[in-house]
MARBA-3410 file (N, C-alpha, C, O; in Angstrom, 1 decimal):
166
36.2,-9.0,-91.9,37.2,-8.2,-92.5,37.7,-7.5,-91.2,37.2,-7.5,-90.1 ~ 39.0,-7.0,-91.5,39.9,-6.7,-90.3,40.0,-5.3,-90.5,40.2,-4.9,-91.6 ~ 39.8,-4.4,-89.6,40.0,-3.0,-89.7,41.2,-2.6,-89.2,41.9,-1.7,-89.7 ~ 41.7,-3.3,-87.8,43.0,-2.7,-87.2,42.8,-1.7,-86.4,41.6,-1.2,-86.4 ~ 43.4,-1.1,-85.7,43.9,0.1,-85.1,42.8,1.0,-85.2,42.6,1.5,-86.3
42.0,1.4,-84.3,41.0,2.8,-84.5,39.9,2.4,-85.3,39.1,3.2,-85.8 ~ 39.9,1.3,-85.4,38.3,1.1,-86.8,37.1,1.6,-86.2,36.4,2.5,-86.8 ~ 36.8,1.1,-84.9,35.4,1.2,-84.4,35.5,1.4,-83.1,34.8,0.6,-82.4 ~ 36.3,2.3,-82.5,36.2,2.0,-80.8,34.5,2.3,-80.3,33.5,2.7,-80.8 ~ 34.9,1.8,-79.1,33.3,1.4,-78.7,32.7,3.0,-78.7,32.1,3.5,-79.7
32.9,3.4,-77.9,32.2,5.2,-77.9,33.4,6.3,-78.0,34.6,6.2,-77.6 ~ 32.6,7.5,-78.8,33.2,8.6,-78.8,32.9,9.7,-77.8,31.9,9.3,-77.2 ~ 33.4,11.0,-77.5,33.2,11.6,-76.5,31.6,11.8,-76.5,31.1,12.3,-75.5 ~ 30.8,11.4,-77.5,29.4,11.8,-77.4,28.8,10.6,-76.6,27.6,10.7,-76.2 ~ 29.4,9.5,-76.4,29.0,8.3,-75.8,28.4,7.2,-77.1,28.2,6.0,-76.9
28.1,7.8,-78.3,27.5,7.1,-79.5,28.7,6.3,-80.1,29.8,6.6,-80.3 ~ 28.0,5.3,-80.5,29.3,4.3,-81.4,29.5,4.8,-82.3,28.6,5.4,-82.8 ~ 30.9,4.8,-83.1,31.2,5.3,-84.2,31.0,4.5,-85.2,31.3,3.3,-85.1 ~ 30.5,5.0,-86.6,29.6,4.5,-87.7,30.7,4.2,-88.7,30.6,3.3,-89.6 ~ 31.6,4.8,-88.7,33.0,4.9,-89.7,34.5,4.7,-89.1,34.9,5.2,-88.0
35.3,4.2,-89.9,36.5,4.3,-89.2,36.9,5.5,-88.6,36.5,6.7,-88.9 ~ 37.9,5.2,-87.5,38.1,6.4,-86.8,39.3,7.2,-87.3,40.3,7.1,-86.6 ~ 39.2,7.8,-88.2,40.4,8.5,-89.0,41.2,9.4,-88.0,42.4,9.5,-88.0 ~ 40.3,10.2,-87.1,40.8,10.7,-86.2,41.9,10.3,-85.2,43.0,10.7,-85.1 ~ 41.2,9.1,-84.6,41.8,8.4,-83.3,43.1,7.9,-84.1,44.3,8.2,-83.9
42.7,7.2,-85.1,44.2,6.5,-86.3,45.2,7.2,-86.1,46.2,6.7,-85.5 ~ 45.2,8.6,-86.6,46.1,9.6,-87.0,46.7,10.0,-85.5,48.0,10.0,-85.2 ~ 45.8,10.4,-84.6,46.3,10.7,-83.3,47.3,9.8,-82.6,48.3,10.1,-82.0 ~ 46.8,8.4,-82.8,47.8,7.1,-82.1,48.9,7.2,-82.7,49.8,7.4,-82.0 ~ 49.2,7.2,-84.2,50.2,6.9,-85.1,51.1,8.3,-84.9,52.3,8.1,-85.1
50.7,9.7,-84.6,51.6,11.0,-84.6,52.3,10.4,-83.2,53.6,10.5,-83.1 ~ 51.5,9.9,-82.2,52.3,9.6,-81.0,53.5,8.3,-81.3,54.6,8.3,-80.7 ~ 53.1,7.5,-82.1,53.9,6.8,-82.5,55.1,7.1,-83.3,56.1,6.5,-83.2 ~ 54.9,7.9,-84.2,55.9,8.6,-85.0,57.0,9.6,-84.0,58.2,9.4,-84.0 ~ 56.3,10.5,-83.3,57.2,11.0,-82.4,58.0,10.4,-81.5,59.0,11.0,-81.2
57.7,9.2,-81.0,58.7,8.3,-80.2,59.5,7.8,-81.4,60.6,8.1,-81.2 ~ 59.4,7.3,-82.5,60.1,6.7,-83.4,61.3,7.9,-83.8,62.4,7.5,-84.1 ~ 60.9,9.2,-83.9,61.8,10.0,-84.3,63.0,10.1,-85.4,64.2,10.4,-85.4 ~ 62.2,9.4,-86.4,63.3,8.8,-87.7,63.4,10.5,-88.4,62.7,11.4,-88.0 ~ 64.2,10.6,-89.5,64.3,11.5,-90.3,63.6,11.3,-91.2,63.3,10.1,-91.5
62.9,12.6,-92.2,62.2,12.3,-93.2,62.9,13.1,-94.5,63.3,14.3,-94.4 ~ 62.9,12.3,-95.5,63.2,13.4,-96.8,62.0,13.9,-97.3,61.2,13.3,-97.9 ~ 61.9,15.1,-97.0,61.0,16.0,-97.3,60.9,16.7,-98.6,61.7,17.6,-98.8 ~ 59.8,16.4,-99.7,60.0,17.2,-101.0,59.0,18.1,-100.9,57.9,17.6,-100.7 ~ 59.0,19.2,-101.0,57.9,20.2,-101.2,58.1,20.7,-103.1,59.1,21.0,-103.8
56.7,20.5,-103.4,56.9,21.3,-104.9,55.3,22.0,-104.9,54.2,21.8,-104.4 ~ 56.2,23.3,-105.9,54.8,24.3,-105.6,54.8,24.9,-107.3,55.8,25.6,-107.7 ~ 53.7,24.7,-108.2,53.5,25.0,-109.5,55.2,24.2,-110.2,56.0,24.9,-110.9 ~ 55.4,23.2,-109.9,56.6,22.4,-110.5,58.2,23.0,-110.0,59.2,22.6,-110.5 ~ 58.2,23.9,-109.1,59.4,24.4,-108.3,59.5,23.4,-107.2,58.5,23.3,-106.4
60.7,22.6,-107.0,60.8,21.6,-106.2,62.0,21.8,-105.3,63.0,22.2,-105.7 ~ 61.9,21.4,-103.9,62.8,21.6,-102.9,62.6,20.1,-102.0,61.6,19.5,-101.7 ~ 64.3,19.7,-101.8,63.9,18.6,-100.9,65.1,18.8,-99.8,66.1,19.4,-100.0 ~ 64.7,18.3,-98.6,65.4,18.5,-97.7,65.1,17.1,-96.5,63.9,16.8,-96.4 ~ 66.1,16.5,-95.7,66.2,16.0,-95.0,65.9,16.3,-94.0,66.9,16.8,-93.4
64.8,16.2,-93.2,64.3,17.1,-91.7,64.0,16.0,-90.8,63.9,14.8,-91.0 ~ 63.9,16.8,-89.6,63.3,16.1,-88.1,62.0,16.4,-88.1,61.8,17.5,-87.7 ~ 61.0,15.6,-88.2,59.7,16.3,-87.9,59.4,16.4,-86.2,59.3,15.4,-85.6 ~ 59.2,17.7,-85.7,59.0,17.9,-84.3,57.8,17.6,-83.8,57.7,17.4,-82.6 ~ 56.7,17.5,-84.6,55.3,17.7,-84.6,54.4,16.9,-85.5,53.6,17.3,-86.3
54.6,15.7,-85.1,53.5,14.7,-86.4,52.3,14.9,-86.4,51.6,14.4,-87.2 ~ 51.8,15.8,-85.2,50.5,15.9,-85.3,50.1,17.2,-86.2,49.1,17.4,-86.8 ~ 51.2,18.0,-86.0,50.7,19.1,-87.0,51.1,18.6,-88.6,50.4,18.9,-89.7 ~ 52.2,17.8,-88.5,52.4,17.3,-90.1,51.4,16.4,-90.9,51.5,16.3,-92.1 ~ 50.5,15.8,-90.0,49.3,15.4,-90.4,48.2,15.6,-90.1,47.4,14.7,-89.9
47.9,16.9,-90.1,46.7,17.6,-89.4,45.8,17.4,-90.7,44.6,17.0,-90.5 ~ 46.1,17.5,-91.9,44.9,17.1,-92.8,44.4,15.8,-93.0,43.3,15.6,-93.4 ~ 45.3,14.9,-92.7,44.9,13.6,-92.5,43.8,13.2,-91.2,42.7,12.5,-91.2 ~ 44.3,13.8,-90.3,43.3,13.9,-89.0,42.0,14.6,-89.2,41.0,14.2,-88.5 ~ 42.1,15.6,-90.0,41.0,16.6,-90.3,40.0,15.8,-91.1,38.9,16.3,-91.2
40.2,14.6,-91.7,39.4,13.9,-92.7,38.3,13.2,-92.0,37.5,12.5,-92.7 ~ 38.0,13.3,-90.6,37.2,12.3,-89.9,35.6,12.7,-90.5,35.0,13.8,-90.7 ~ 35.2,11.7,-90.7,34.0,11.7,-91.0,32.6,11.2,-90.2,31.5,11.0,-90.5 ~ 33.3,11.0,-88.9,32.3,10.7,-87.8,31.8,11.4,-87.0,31.9,11.2,-85.8 ~ 31.1,12.4,-87.4,30.4,13.5,-86.6,29.0,13.3,-87.0,28.6,13.1,-88.1
28.0,13.3,-85.7,26.9,12.7,-85.7,25.8,13.3,-86.7,24.7,12.8,-86.7 ~ 26.1,14.3,-87.4,25.1,14.8,-88.6,25.4,14.1,-89.8,24.6,14.1,-90.7 ~ 26.5,13.5,-89.7,27.1,12.8,-91.2,27.0,11.2,-90.9,27.8,10.4,-91.4 ~ 26.0,10.8,-90.1,26.2,9.4,-89.9,25.6,8.6,-90.8,25.7,7.3,-90.9 ~ 24.7,9.3,-91.7,24.1,8.5,-92.9,24.7,9.3,-94.4,24.0,9.1,-95.4
25.5,9.8,-94.4,26.2,10.8,-95.6,27.1,9.8,-96.4,27.4,10.0,-97.6 ~ 27.5,9.1,-95.9,28.6,8.2,-96.6,28.2,6.6,-97.1,27.6,5.9,-96.3 ~ 28.4,6.2,-98.3,28.1,4.7,-98.5,29.6,3.9,-98.0,30.7,4.5,-97.9 ~ 29.3,2.6,-97.9,30.3,1.9,-97.5,30.2,0.4,-98.1,29.3,-0.5,-98.1 ~ 31.8,0.7,-98.6,31.6,-0.8,-99.7,32.9,-1.4,-99.1,34.0,-0.8,-99.0
32.6,-2.7,-98.9,33.9,-3.5,-98.4,34.4,-4.8,-99.2,33.6,-5.3,-100.0 ~ 35.7,-5.5,-99.0,36.0,-6.3,-99.9,37.6,-6.6,-100.1,38.3,-5.6,-100.2 ~ 38.1,-7.8,-100.1,39.6,-7.8,-100.2,40.2,-6.9,-99.2,41.1,-6.1,-99.6 ~ 39.8,-6.8,-97.8,40.7,-6.1,-97.1,40.8,-4.8,-97.4,41.8,-4.2,-97.1 ~ 39.8,-4.1,-98.1,39.5,-2.8,-98.6,38.2,-2.4,-98.0,37.3,-3.2,-97.9
38.2,-0.9,-97.3,37.1,-0.2,-97.1,37.2,1.1,-98.0,38.2,1.6,-98.2 ~ 35.9,1.5,-98.5,35.6,2.5,-99.0,34.5,3.2,-98.9,33.4,2.8,-99.2 ~ 34.7,4.6,-98.4,34.1,5.3,-97.8,33.7,6.3,-99.1,34.6,6.5,-99.9 ~ 32.5,6.8,-99.2,32.0,7.7,-100.5,30.8,8.6,-100.2,29.7,8.2,-99.9 ~ 31.4,10.0,-100.4,29.9,11.0,-100.0,28.8,10.7,-100.9,28.9,10.4,-102.1
28.1,10.8,-100.2,26.6,10.8,-100.8,26.2,12.3,-101.5,25.5,12.5,-102.5 ~ 26.6,13.3,-100.7,26.3,14.6,-100.7,27.5,15.4,-101.4,28.7,15.3,-101.2 ~ 26.9,16.2,-102.3,28.1,16.9,-103.3,28.8,17.8,-102.5,30.0,18.1,-102.6 ~ 27.9,18.5,-101.5,28.6,19.6,-100.3,29.8,18.8,-99.5,30.8,19.4,-99.5 ~ 29.8,17.9,-99.0,30.6,17.3,-97.9,32.1,17.2,-98.5,32.3,16.6,-99.5
33.1,17.9,-97.9,34.4,18.0,-98.1,35.3,16.5,-98.3,36.3,16.4,-99.0 ~ 35.0,15.9,-97.8,35.7,14.5,-97.5,34.6,13.9,-98.5,33.4,13.8,-98.3 ~ 35.5,13.5,-99.8,34.7,12.7,-101.1,34.8,11.5,-100.8,33.8,10.8,-100.6 ~ 35.9,10.9,-100.6,36.3,9.4,-100.8,37.2,9.0,-100.0,38.3,9.5,-100.2 ~ 37.2,8.1,-98.9,38.3,7.7,-98.3,38.2,5.9,-98.7,37.2,5.3,-99.0
39.7,5.4,-98.7,40.0,4.2,-98.9,41.0,3.6,-98.2,42.1,4.1,-98.3 ~ 40.8,2.5,-97.5,41.6,2.1,-96.4,42.1,0.6,-96.8,41.3,-0.3,-97.1 ~ 43.3,0.5,-96.8,43.5,-1.2,-97.0,44.2,-1.6,-95.6,44.8,-0.8,-95.0 ~ 43.9,-3.1,-95.2,44.4,-3.6,-94.3,44.8,-5.0,-94.4,44.3,-5.8,-95.2 ~ 45.6,-5.3,-93.6,46.0,-7.1,-93.8,46.4,-7.0,-92.2,46.9,-6.1,-91.6
45.8,-8.5,-91.8,45.9,-8.9,-90.7,45.7,-8.0,-89.3,46.3,-8.0,-88.3 ~ 44.3,-7.1,-89.5,44.2,-6.1,-88.5,44.9,-5.1,-88.4,44.9,-4.3,-87.4 ~ 45.7,-4.8,-89.5,46.9,-3.6,-89.2,46.5,-2.5,-90.6,46.0,-2.9,-91.7 ~ 46.6,-1.9,-90.5,46.3,-0.3,-91.9,47.4,-0.4,-92.7,48.4,0.1,-92.2 ~ 47.5,-0.9,-93.6,48.6,-0.8,-94.7,48.6,0.6,-95.5,49.6,1.0,-95.9
47.6,1.2,-95.7,47.6,2.3,-96.6,46.2,3.3,-96.4,45.1,2.7,-96.5 ~ 46.4,4.5,-96.3,44.9,5.1,-96.5,45.1,5.9,-97.6,46.3,6.0,-97.8 ~ 44.2,6.6,-98.5,44.0,7.5,-99.5,42.6,8.2,-99.0,41.7,7.7,-98.5 ~ 42.8,9.7,-99.3,41.5,10.3,-99.0,41.5,11.3,-99.8,42.5,11.9,-100.1 ~ 40.3,11.7,-100.5,40.0,12.4,-101.3,39.1,13.6,-100.7,38.1,13.3,-100.2
39.4,15.0,-100.8,38.8,16.2,-100.5,38.5,16.8,-101.5,39.1,16.7,-102.6 ~ 37.3,17.8,-101.4,37.2,18.9,-102.4,36.5,19.9,-101.6,35.6,19.7,-100.8 ~ 37.0,21.1,-102.0,36.0,22.4,-101.2,35.8,23.6,-102.6,36.6,24.1,-103.3 ~ 34.4,23.6,-102.5,34.1,24.5,-103.7,33.3,25.3,-103.5,32.3,25.0,-102.8 ~ 33.4,26.5,-103.9,32.5,27.7,-103.7,32.8,28.7,-104.9,33.7,28.4,-105.8
32.0,29.9,-104.9,32.1,31.1,-106.1,33.4,31.4,-106.3,33.7,31.5,-107.5 ~ 34.3,31.6,-105.5,35.6,32.2,-105.4,36.8,31.1,-105.6,37.8,31.6,-106.2 ~ 36.9,29.9,-105.3,37.8,29.1,-105.3,37.2,27.5,-105.5,36.0,27.3,-105.2 ~ 38.0,26.6,-105.9,38.1,25.1,-105.9,39.4,24.4,-105.5,40.4,24.4,-106.2 ~ 39.2,23.8,-104.3,40.5,23.1,-104.0,40.2,21.5,-104.1,39.1,21.1,-103.9
41.2,20.7,-104.4,40.9,19.3,-104.5,42.0,18.6,-103.6,43.0,19.3,-103.5 ~ 42.1,17.6,-103.2,43.4,17.4,-102.2,43.1,15.7,-102.2,42.0,15.1,-102.0 ~ 44.5,15.1,-102.6,44.5,13.8,-102.3,45.6,13.5,-101.5,46.8,13.8,-101.8 ~ 45.2,12.9,-100.3,46.0,12.7,-99.3,46.2,11.0,-99.2,45.3,10.1,-99.2 ~ 47.6,10.8,-99.2,48.1,9.3,-99.3,49.0,9.2,-98.0,49.9,10.1,-97.6
48.7,7.7,-97.2,49.4,7.7,-96.1,49.9,6.3,-96.0,48.9,5.5,-96.0 ~ 51.3,5.7,-95.9,51.5,4.6,-95.6,52.4,4.6,-94.7,53.6,4.9,-94.8 ~ 51.6,3.9,-93.2,52.4,3.8,-91.9,54.1,3.6,-92.2,54.4,2.9,-93.1 ~ 55.0,4.2,-91.5,56.3,3.9,-91.4,57.0,3.8,-92.7,58.1,3.1,-92.8 ~ 56.4,4.4,-93.8,57.2,5.1,-95.2,56.9,6.3,-95.8,57.8,7.0,-96.2
55.6,6.6,-95.9,55.6,7.6,-96.6,54.2,8.3,-96.1,53.3,7.8,-95.4 ~ 54.1,9.6,-96.7,52.8,10.2,-96.6,53.1,11.3,-97.8,54.2,11.9,-97.9 ~ 51.9,11.5,-98.7,51.8,12.5,-99.8,50.7,13.1,-99.8,49.7,12.5,-99.8 ~ 50.8,14.4,-99.7,49.7,15.6,-100.2,49.7,16.3,-101.3,50.6,17.0,-101.7 ~ 48.6,16.2,-102.0,48.5,16.8,-103.3,47.4,17.7,-103.5,46.3,17.3,-103.3
47.7,19.0,-103.8,46.8,20.0,-103.4,46.4,20.5,-104.9,47.4,20.6,-105.6 ~ 45.4,20.9,-105.4,45.2,21.5,-106.6,44.4,22.7,-106.5,43.1,22.5,-106.5 ~ 44.8,24.0,-106.4,43.8,25.1,-106.2,43.6,26.1,-107.4,44.6,26.5,-108.0 ~ 42.5,26.5,-107.8,42.0,27.2,-108.6,41.0,28.4,-108.0,39.9,28.3,-107.6 ~ 42.0,29.7,-108.1,41.3,30.7,-107.3,40.8,31.6,-108.8,41.3,31.8,-109.9
39.5,32.0,-108.2,39.2,32.8,-109.6,40.0,34.3,-109.5,40.5,34.7,-108.5 ~ 40.0,35.0,-110.8,40.9,36.0,-110.9,42.3,35.9,-110.7,43.0,36.8,-111.1 ~ 42.9,35.0,-110.1,44.1,34.5,-109.8,44.9,33.5,-110.2,46.1,33.4,-110.1 ~ 43.9,32.4,-110.9,44.7,31.4,-111.4,45.0,30.0,-110.5,44.4,29.8,-109.5 ~ 45.8,29.4,-111.0,45.5,27.7,-110.6,47.2,27.6,-110.0,48.1,28.0,-110.7
47.3,27.0,-108.5,48.3,26.7,-107.7,48.2,25.1,-107.7,47.1,24.6,-107.6 ~ 49.4,24.3,-107.8,49.4,23.0,-107.6,50.7,22.7,-106.4,51.9,22.9,-106.7 ~ 50.4,22.2,-105.3,51.3,21.8,-104.3,51.6,20.3,-104.1,50.8,19.4,-104.5 ~ 52.4,20.0,-103.6,52.7,18.3,-103.5,53.8,18.7,-102.4,54.6,19.6,-102.4 ~ 53.5,17.8,-101.3,54.4,17.6,-100.0,54.5,15.9,-100.0,53.6,15.0,-100.1
55.7,15.7,-100.0,55.9,14.0,-99.8,57.1,13.9,-98.7,58.2,14.4,-98.7 ~ 56.6,13.0,-97.7,57.6,12.8,-97.0,58.0,11.6,-97.0,57.1,10.8,-96.7 ~ 59.1,11.1,-97.1,59.7,9.6,-97.1,60.4,9.3,-95.7,61.4,9.9,-95.4 ~ 59.8,8.5,-94.8,60.2,8.5,-93.6,61.7,7.4,-93.6,61.7,6.3,-94.3 ~ 62.6,7.6,-92.9,63.6,7.1,-93.4,63.6,5.4,-92.3,63.2,5.4,-91.2
64.1,4.6,-92.9,64.0,3.1,-92.1,65.2,2.9,-91.2,65.3,1.9,-90.6
END
């Protein structure tokens, strides 16, 4: 099985080998690449059904893709917190414990190169519940879908879609 760029670097800051795909390292490297490419993006933002689309230049891809990089599951305390399934150039990480924010990560790669990554997160407490689906296709698209339910205030749905021009 080929993982591609950033799959399992030899060591992290702690000196320990990474157990899972290096999401943070992958997105840090890809933001550098995207900053250099400096391609325009058709960005669509939808909030509760109201949509606005603009052609924009992303000045800071690190900030733009921060939610993706933040889905890193390689903390020492989580080394046994995810099940790992592989097959047909896919890797699936699934949270074993209900309180983990990152619920699932699916990575598709071909010939050692990441084709797409989908990340599911959930935050839940007595005041609110937020679920996110983060989809990333290098060189073409990123999509952030967020559903937030706040007690006494109702529900908000957000969608941010960025199509990278070729």
